C-alpha positions in Angstrom: -40.3 57.2 103.6 -40.0 54.7 100.7 -36.7 54.4 99.0 -37.1 55.7 95.5 -35.2 54.5 92.5 -35.3 55.4 88.8 -37.7 53.4 86.8 -37.9 55.5 83.7 -37.8 52.3 81.6 -40.9 50.9 83.3 -43.1 52.1 80.4 -40.7 53.5 77.8 -43.6 54.5 75.5 -45.1 56.7 78.2 -42.3 59.2 78.1 -43.0 60.1 74.5 -46.6 60.7 75.3 -46.5 62.7 78.5 -45.1 66.0 77.4 -45.0 68.2 74.3 -41.3 67.9 73.2 -39.3 70.5 71.3 -37.5 68.2 68.9 -34.8 70.5 67.4 -33.2 73.8 67.7 -30.4 74.9 65.4 -27.1 76.3 66.7 -25.8 79.5 65.1 -22.7 81.5 65.6 -22.9 85.0 67.1 -23.8 87.4 64.3 -21.4 90.4 63.9 -23.0 93.8 64.6 -26.2 92.3 66.1 -27.4 93.6 69.5 -28.3 91.2 72.3 -30.8 91.6 75.1 -31.4 89.3 78.1 -34.9 87.8 78.4 -36.7 85.3 80.6 -39.7 84.1 78.5 -41.6 80.8 78.9 -41.6 78.7 75.7 -43.5 75.7 77.3 -42.3 72.3 78.4 -39.8 73.7 81.0 -37.8 75.6 78.4 -37.2 79.4 78.5 -35.8 82.0 76.1 -32.9 83.6 77.9 -31.8 86.2 75.3 -32.8 87.7 71.9 -30.4 89.0 69.2 -31.3 91.2 66.4 -29.9 93.7 63.9 -29.8 97.2 65.4 -32.0 98.7 62.7 -34.8 96.2 63.5 -35.6 96.1 67.2 -38.2 93.4 67.8 -41.4 94.6 69.5 -41.3 93.5 73.2 -44.0 93.6 75.8 -42.0 95.9 78.0 -41.7 98.6 75.3 -44.6 97.9 72.9 -47.1 100.8 72.8 -50.7 99.5 73.3 -52.6 99.6 70.0 -56.3 99.3 69.7 -57.1 96.5 67.2 -58.8 97.8 64.0 -61.8 96.2 62.5 -61.6 95.7 58.8 -63.0 93.6 55.9 -61.1 90.6 54.6 -61.7 88.0 52.1 -61.2 84.4 53.3 -58.7 82.3 51.2 -57.6 85.5 49.5 -56.9 87.9 52.4 -53.3 88.9 51.5 -53.4 88.3 47.7 -53.3 90.6 44.7 -56.1 93.2 44.4 -57.2 91.6 41.1 -58.0 88.4 42.9 -59.7 90.3 45.6 -62.0 92.0 43.1 -63.2 88.6 41.8 -64.1 87.3 45.2 -67.8 86.9 45.9 -69.5 89.3 48.4 -70.6 86.3 50.4 -67.0 85.6 51.3 -66.4 89.0 53.0 -65.9 88.8 56.8 -64.9 91.2 59.5 -61.6 90.9 61.4 -60.1 92.4 64.5 -56.6 93.2 63.2 -53.7 93.6 65.7 -50.5 95.1 64.3 -47.0 94.1 65.5 -47.7 92.0 68.5 -44.7 91.6 70.9 -42.3 88.7 70.7 -43.2 87.9 74.3 -46.7 87.7 75.8 -48.0 87.3 79.3 -47.5 84.4 81.7 -50.8 83.2 83.2 -49.8 82.9 86.9 -52.1 81.1 89.3 -52.1 80.2 93.0 -52.0 76.4 93.7 -52.9 74.5 96.9 -52.4 70.8 97.5 -54.3 68.3 99.7 -54.2 64.5 100.3 -57.6 64.0 98.5 -57.6 60.6 96.8 -60.0 57.8 96.0 -59.4 54.1 96.8 -56.4 52.4 95.3 -58.5 50.7 92.5 -59.9 54.0 91.2 -57.6 55.6 88.6 -59.8 58.5 87.3 -59.4 62.0 88.5 -62.4 63.6 90.1 -63.6 67.2 89.3 -63.9 69.3 92.5 -65.7 72.6 92.7 -64.2 73.4 96.1 -61.2 72.2 98.1 -61.5 68.7 99.5 -59.1 66.6 101.6 -56.6 67.8 104.2 -53.8 70.2 103.5 -50.3 68.7 103.6 -49.0 71.5 105.8 -50.2 73.3 108.9 -50.0 76.7 107.2 -51.8 76.5 103.8 -52.2 80.3 103.8 -48.4 80.5 103.4 -47.5 77.1 101.8 -49.2 77.6 98.5 -47.5 77.6 95.1 -47.5 80.1 92.3 -47.5 78.3 89.0 -48.6 78.5 85.4 -52.0 77.8 83.9 -50.5 75.8 81.0 -52.7 74.2 78.3 -49.6 73.0 76.5 -48.7 70.7 79.4 -50.3 67.3 79.2 -49.7 66.6 82.9 -49.5 68.7 86.0 -45.9 69.4 87.0 -44.4 70.8 90.2 -40.8 71.8 90.8 -38.6 70.3 93.4 -38.6 73.4 95.7 -42.4 73.9 95.1 -43.0 70.2 96.1 -41.2 70.7 99.4 -43.1 74.0 100.1 -46.5 72.2 99.3 -45.6 69.4 101.7 -45.5 66.6 99.1 -42.1 65.3 100.2 -42.8 65.5 103.9 -46.2 63.7 103.4 -44.4 60.9 101.6 -46.7 61.3 98.6 -44.1 60.2 96.0 -43.9 56.8 94.3 -40.7 55.1 93.3 -41.6 55.6 89.7 -40.3 58.3 87.3 -41.4 59.8 84.0 -39.2 61.7 81.5 -39.6 65.3 80.5 -37.8 66.1 77.2 -36.8 69.6 75.9 -34.6 71.4 73.5 -31.3 70.3 75.0 -32.0 66.9 76.6 -34.3 65.3 79.2 -34.8 65.0 82.9 -36.7 62.5 85.1 -39.4 63.6 87.5 -41.0 61.6 90.3 -44.6 60.4 89.8 -46.7 61.3 92.9 -49.3 59.3 94.7 -52.9 60.5 93.9 -53.6 63.8 95.6 -55.7 66.9 95.3 -54.6 70.1 93.4 -56.7 73.3 93.5 -56.2 76.6 91.6 -57.3 80.3 91.5 -55.9 83.5 90.0 -53.2 85.3 92.0 -55.6 88.2 92.7 -56.7 85.9 95.6 -53.3 86.5 97.2 -53.3 89.4 99.6 -50.6 92.1 99.6 -49.1 90.5 102.7 -48.5 87.3 100.5 -51.1 85.3 102.4 -53.7 83.1 100.7 -56.3 83.3 103.4 -59.5 83.1 101.2 -59.4 79.8 99.3 -63.2 79.5 99.0 -63.2 80.0 95.2 -60.5 77.5 94.4 -61.5 74.6 92.1 -59.6 71.6 91.0 -59.2 67.8 91.0 -58.7 65.0 93.4 -57.2 61.6 92.9 -54.7 63.0 90.4 -51.1 62.0 90.0 -48.5 64.7 89.1 -44.8 65.0 88.2 -42.5 66.4 90.8 -38.9 67.6 90.2 -36.1 65.4 91.6 -33.7 68.2 92.4 -30.0 68.3 91.7 -30.5 69.7 88.2 -29.1 73.1 87.2 -32.7 74.2 86.4 -35.7 73.4 88.5 -38.8 72.3 86.8 -41.5 75.0 86.4 -44.8 74.4 88.3 -47.6 74.1 85.7 -51.2 73.0 85.9 -51.9 71.5 82.5 -54.7 70.4 80.1 -56.1 67.7 82.4 -57.4 70.6 84.6 -58.3 73.1 81.9 -60.5 70.6 80.1 -63.0 70.6 82.9 -63.3 74.4 83.7 -63.6 77.8 82.0 -60.7 80.2 82.5 -61.3 83.9 82.0 -58.3 86.1 81.1 -58.9 89.8 81.7 -56.0 91.6 80.1 -57.5 95.0 80.8 -56.8 94.3 84.5 -53.1 93.6 85.4 -52.5 91.8 88.7 -49.2 92.3 90.4 -48.1 90.3 93.4 -44.7 89.7 95.2 -43.9 86.2 96.6 -40.7 85.5 98.4 -38.9 88.4 96.7 -40.1 87.5 93.2 -42.5 89.7 91.2 -45.5 88.2 89.3 -47.4 90.3 86.7 -50.4 88.7 84.9 -53.8 89.3 83.6 -56.6 88.9 86.1 -57.4 85.2 85.8 -60.6 83.7 87.2 -61.5 79.9 87.1 -65.2 79.0 86.7 -67.3 75.9 86.7 -68.5 75.2 83.2 -72.1 76.3 84.0 -71.3 79.3 86.1 -73.6 82.2 85.1 -70.8 84.7 86.1 -68.6 83.6 83.2 -67.9 86.7 80.9 -69.7 86.5 77.6 -68.1 87.7 74.3 -69.5 87.7 70.8 -66.6 86.2 68.9 -65.8 82.5 69.2 -62.7 80.6 67.9 -63.3 76.9 67.6 -60.8 74.6 69.3 -60.3 70.8 69.2 -59.2 68.5 71.9 -56.8 66.1 70.0 -56.2 63.3 69.6 -59.9 62.9 69.4 -62.1 60.6 71.6 -60.9 61.8 75.0 -62.8 60.0 77.7 -61.3 60.8 81.1 -58.2 62.0 83.1 -56.4 59.1 84.7 -53.0 57.7 85.6 -51.7 54.3 84.6 -51.6 52.0 87.7 -49.0 49.4 88.6 -48.8 46.8 91.3 -46.5 47.4 94.3 -44.8 44.8 96.4 -47.7 45.0 98.8 -50.1 44.0 96.0 -51.6 47.5 96.0 -52.0 49.8 93.0 -50.0 53.1 92.6 -49.4 55.4 89.7 -46.7 54.6 87.2 -47.4 57.7 85.2 -49.0 61.1 86.0 -52.7 61.7 85.3 -53.3 62.7 81.6 -56.2 62.9 79.3 -56.8 59.5 77.8 -58.6 58.3 74.7 -59.6 54.9 73.4 -56.5 54.6 71.3 -53.9 57.1 72.6 -53.0 59.5 75.4 -52.2 63.1 76.0 -54.9 65.2 74.3 -54.3 68.9 74.2 -56.0 71.9 72.7 -55.6 72.8 69.0 -56.8 75.8 67.1 -59.2 74.5 64.4 -57.7 76.6 61.5 -54.8 79.0 61.0 -53.8 80.9 57.8 -50.3 82.4 57.4 -48.8 84.8 54.8 -45.3 85.9 54.0 -44.9 88.0 50.8 -46.2 85.9 47.9 -46.2 82.7 49.9 -49.0 81.4 52.1 -49.9 78.4 54.3 -53.7 78.1 54.4 -56.0 76.3 56.7 -53.4 74.7 58.9 -55.0 72.5 61.6 -51.9 71.4 63.6 -51.4 74.6 65.7 -51.5 73.9 69.4 -52.9 76.6 71.8 -50.4 76.9 74.6 -51.2 79.4 77.4 -47.8 78.4 78.9 -45.9 79.7 76.0 -45.2 83.5 75.8 -44.0 83.2 72.2 -45.5 81.8 69.0 -43.8 79.1 67.0 -43.9 77.7 63.4 -42.6 74.3 62.4 -40.5 73.4 59.4 -43.4 72.4 57.2 -45.1 75.8 57.6 -41.7 77.6 57.4 -40.9 76.0 54.1 -44.3 77.0 52.7 -43.6 80.6 53.7 -40.1 80.6 52.3 -38.4 81.2 55.6 -34.6 80.6 55.4 -33.0 79.6 58.8 -29.6 80.8 57.5 -31.0 84.4 57.2 -33.3 85.0 60.3 -34.7 88.4 61.3 -33.7 87.7 64.9 -32.4 84.8 67.0 -33.2 83.5 70.5 -31.2 81.5 73.0 -33.3 78.7 74.6 -32.4 77.1 77.9 -33.8 73.6 78.1 -34.7 71.5 81.1 -31.1 70.4 81.5 -29.9 74.0 81.7 -28.0 73.8 78.3 -28.4 76.5 75.7 -29.2 76.3 72.0 -30.2 78.9 69.5 -33.2 79.1 67.2 -34.0 81.5 64.3 -36.9 84.0 64.4 -38.9 85.7 61.6 -41.5 88.3 61.0 -44.6 86.9 59.3 -46.7 89.3 57.2 -50.1 88.1 58.5 -51.8 85.4 60.5 -55.6 84.9 60.4 -57.5 82.8 62.9 -61.1 82.2 61.6 -63.9 82.7 64.2 -67.6 82.8 64.5 -68.2 86.5 64.6 -65.1 88.6 63.9 -62.0 86.7 62.7 -58.8 87.4 64.7 -56.0 88.8 62.5 -52.4 89.8 63.1 -49.9 91.6 61.0 -46.1 91.8 61.3 -45.9 88.8 63.7 -42.7 87.6 65.3 -42.4 83.8 65.4 -39.6 81.3 66.4 -38.8 78.4 64.1 -38.9 75.1 66.1 -40.2 71.6 65.4 -42.3 70.5 68.3 -43.6 66.9 68.8 -47.3 66.5 68.4 -49.4 64.1 70.6 -50.9 62.9 67.3 -47.5 61.9 66.1 -45.0 63.8 64.0 -44.6 67.5 64.7 -46.9 70.4 65.1 -47.5 73.1 62.4 -46.8 75.5 65.3 -47.8 77.0 68.6 -50.2 79.9 69.2 -48.6 81.6 72.2 -49.8 84.4 74.5 -48.0 87.1 72.6 -51.0 87.1 70.3 -53.6 87.5 73.1 -52.3 90.5 75.1 -54.8 92.9 73.5 -57.8 90.7 74.2 -60.1 89.7 77.1 -61.0 86.1 76.5 -62.4 82.9 78.0 -61.1 79.5 77.4 -63.9 76.9 77.8 -62.5 73.4 78.2 -65.7 71.8 77.0 -65.9 69.1 79.6 -64.5 66.4 77.3 -66.5 63.2 76.4 -70.0 63.8 74.9 -70.0 67.5 76.0 -69.3 70.8 74.2 -66.3 71.3 72.0 -63.7 73.6 73.6 -63.5 77.2 72.3 -62.1 80.6 73.0 -64.6 83.5 73.3 -63.0 87.0 73.0 -63.3 90.7 72.7 -60.7 93.4 72.0 -59.5 95.8 74.6 -60.0 99.6 74.3 -56.6 101.0 75.2 -56.2 103.9 77.6 -54.3 106.9 76.0 -51.4 107.8 78.2 -51.1 104.3 79.8 -47.4 103.6 79.3 -47.1 100.8 81.8 -50.1 98.9 80.3 -52.0 98.5 83.6 -55.1 100.2 82.4 -54.5 103.3 84.5 -52.8 106.7 83.9 -50.9 107.5 87.1 -47.5 108.2 88.6 -46.2 104.9 87.3 -46.6 106.2 83.8 -44.8 109.5 84.7 -41.9 107.4 86.0 -41.8 105.3 82.8 -41.8 108.5 80.7 -39.0 110.0 82.8 -36.9 106.8 82.4 -37.1 107.2 78.6 -36.8 111.0 78.5 -35.3 112.3 75.2 -34.8 108.8 74.0 -35.1 107.8 70.3 -35.4 104.3 68.8 -31.6 104.1 68.7 -31.3 104.8 72.5 -30.7 102.0 75.0 -33.6 103.4 77.1 -36.1 103.6 74.3 -39.6 102.7 75.2 -42.1 102.6 72.4 -45.0 102.8 74.8 -43.8 106.2 76.0 -43.8 107.7 72.5 -47.4 108.8 72.9 -47.2 111.2 69.9 -45.5 108.7 67.7 -42.8 111.0 66.4 -39.8 108.9 67.4 -38.6 111.0 70.3 -39.9 111.2 73.9 -40.2 114.8 75.1 -42.6 117.4 76.3 -45.1 116.6 73.6 -45.6 113.1 75.0 -45.7 114.5 78.5 -48.5 116.8 77.4 -50.5 113.8 76.1 -50.1 112.1 79.4 -51.2 115.1 81.5 -54.3 115.6 79.2 -55.4 112.1 80.1 -54.6 112.3 83.8 -56.1 110.6 85.7 -57.8 107.9 83.6 
């Protein structure tokens, strides 16, 4: 095996381009009288929210306790949605559109878990572009691929594919000597870590529904992916291992369907994974679900042409990657998905037609940056809640959170609208330079079935989200789309609880009267089974 040494200075400008970097998080003292709950939420770029603090009278809505709410369709007036009624009356009828309005989304959304297999599939040493593969090619790196697969995140906010140190060993990357001596830097809230750059290889993905209850991944016939792609691999020795994430260089070439009305649960090596049913399709697959409402996206910086790594000459006068494979353009690197337009409202303040919101399927929370926060009148000294964020180095910092009155995302068909939205205030570096307006996280998409069409990049279709709202099942406390004994158990765990009780579960309050008792049990039994 080659001796590896750090070469993070080899291309110092690459480090700033490879990953979306959370640039700042304020540090606050513990607030007297506030309650604190432990959490474990993805925020993207290897960072996680480890706890949330809040005043006892204002418990933030969380996925584990939020009662499913069917989105309501209503009329809104673009550019004047949340303004005074006198202004609304003067708006022309031609400006009226329909929205699907979702009230009080949770702070935390779902994590899109996928199964990942790795092979040695690469091109010759003078070919730097990744190849799109509609089935597995190459040879597995281990003799037991049905067991030596990885569970990772389908992460559109990651500009390169990343694999943790332990995952890299399980996949066979270390044993197969598929690491170069080059490193790239991943930066986060509290610092930065270096990761190895791999030799070109093949990486293939599918939803975790393909994993059998015995934890085996026998059927890999529907996996798709890329060959000749260089990835980042954790070096080990850090207090926090890097998460495994398949990023935008993969999602740009395929269509991913997220079915939130079907929750998939799998156990792997003692860890539980709950996620929507995720299916990965070729762009022209006729089996892709079709939905009437379309949210335009943009792949930015514009002008993306291919996915490739930056080569460098070795001592043997051969080429090997000096950076992981990323989406490249004619002038810059690291294109990711942006929502075309976002409108935000807080009291009398608004931030209209913001175009620098990144779509990040790897983030369970939504974020606003300082520019938008200032337009909305948010004061970091007086937050509605606070979160503790653990960065890639393992260190902890604190960031303020707020409730936004409304967020509208324009669409062809029905707009998508949210009210009483929890957001975290962070400034996140943008691949276009400067910082983002914010991040649209998966807490806003838990009540939707949707497809993310990557568009195929150069000279093909623009990327887009197509969506429909989910009809909620009355009596479904656990949120798995079924009324069964799991819901009875959840009701029993919250029996006689009120919002002030430590075992309060808003989902179990089926009547909505603020106490969980026989009235809620009656609603559940009336809908049994469903």
